[in-house]
C-alpha positions in Angstrom: 0.0 0.0 0.0 1.4 3.4 -0.9 1.4 6.5 1.2 -1.5 8.0 -0.7 -3.7 4.9 -0.1 -2.6 4.8 3.6 -3.7 8.4 4.0 -7.2 7.6 2.8 -7.6 5.5 6.0 -7.1 8.5 8.2 -10.1 10.3 9.6 -11.0 13.3 7.6 -10.2 16.5 9.5 -13.2 18.3 10.9 -13.6 21.7 12.5 -13.8 21.7 16.3 -15.2 24.8 18.0 -12.8 26.8 20.2 -14.9 25.8 23.2 -14.5 22.1 22.4 -10.7 22.6 21.9 -10.5 24.2 25.4 -12.1 21.1 26.8 -9.7 18.8 25.0 -6.7 21.0 26.1 -8.0 20.8 29.7 -7.9 16.9 29.6 -4.4 16.9 28.2 -3.3 19.4 30.9 -4.8 17.1 33.5 -2.7 14.2 32.1 0.5 16.3 32.0 1.6 15.6 35.6 3.3 12.3 36.4 1.7 12.1 39.8 -1.7 12.2 38.2 -0.8 9.4 35.8 0.4 7.4 38.8 -2.9 8.0 40.5 -4.8 6.8 37.4 -2.5 3.8 37.3 -3.5 2.9 40.9 -7.2 3.6 40.3 -7.1 1.2 37.3 -7.2 -1.6 40.0 -10.4 -0.2 41.5 -11.9 2.3 43.8 -9.4 3.7 46.3 -9.6 6.1 49.2 -7.6 9.3 49.3 -5.6 8.1 52.2 -4.7 4.8 50.5 -3.7 6.8 47.3 -1.5 9.1 49.4 0.2 6.1 50.9 0.7 4.3 47.6 2.0 7.4 45.8 4.1 8.6 48.7 2.5 12.0 49.0 0.3 13.9 51.4 -3.5 13.6 51.4 -3.9 17.4 50.6 -1.6 17.0 47.6 -3.4 13.9 46.4 -6.8 15.6 46.9 -5.6 18.6 44.8 -4.6 16.3 41.9 -7.8 14.3 42.2 -9.9 17.5 41.9 -8.1 18.3 38.6 -8.8 14.8 37.3 -12.4 15.0 38.5 -13.0 18.4 36.9 -12.2 17.0 33.5 -14.3 13.8 34.0 -11.5 11.2 34.3 -12.3 10.2 37.9 -15.4 10.2 40.0 -15.8 10.6 43.8 -17.9 8.8 46.3 -18.3 10.1 49.9 -18.7 7.6 52.8 -18.8 9.4 56.1 -15.6 11.4 56.3 -13.8 9.3 53.7 -13.7 10.0 50.0 -13.3 7.2 47.5 -12.2 7.7 43.9 -12.6 5.5 40.8 -12.1 5.8 37.1 -15.0 7.7 35.3 -13.7 7.4 31.8 -11.9 4.2 30.8 -10.8 5.8 27.6 -7.9 7.3 29.5 -6.2 3.9 29.5 -6.5 3.5 25.8 -4.9 6.9 25.3 -2.1 6.1 27.7 -1.5 2.7 26.0 -1.3 4.5 22.6 1.3 7.0 23.9 3.3 4.3 25.7 3.3 2.1 22.6 4.6 4.9 20.4 7.3 5.7 23.0 8.3 2.0 23.1 8.6 2.0 19.3 10.6 5.2 19.3 13.0 4.0 22.0 13.5 0.6 20.4 14.3 2.4 17.1 16.9 4.6 18.9 18.4 1.6 20.7 18.6 -0.2 17.3 20.4 2.7 15.8 22.9 2.6 18.6 23.5 -1.1 18.0 24.6 -0.4 14.5 28.1 -1.1 13.2 30.8 -0.7 15.8 34.2 0.8 15.2 37.2 -1.4 15.8 40.1 0.6 17.1 43.5 -0.8 16.7 45.5 -0.8 19.9 49.0 0.4 19.8 
């Protein structure tokens, strides 16, 4: 298949409103902090309390709560209150598909770079 044929399989570009682009940008900003990605990784295993998240991430409860609020505001996690404890879970499983796509591309890129480094070696003659 040539490049022209391959490009026909891509989705046709469409206009997105400025307001919609802001919502998309907010989701990407929410995913731009490593600690938030770690929180999502933990929540992939199921609903977890803020205190348990703080312990697993190695951070304070106020810091974890701040990051959870960002993730909740963009619709990635949901909150359930039980007495004085808050429990969080994943609200949009799509986030894992997105992370897998990014990780897969990174793996491919790193493997290509490692492959380039394993190319021909230079034999130096020793005196």
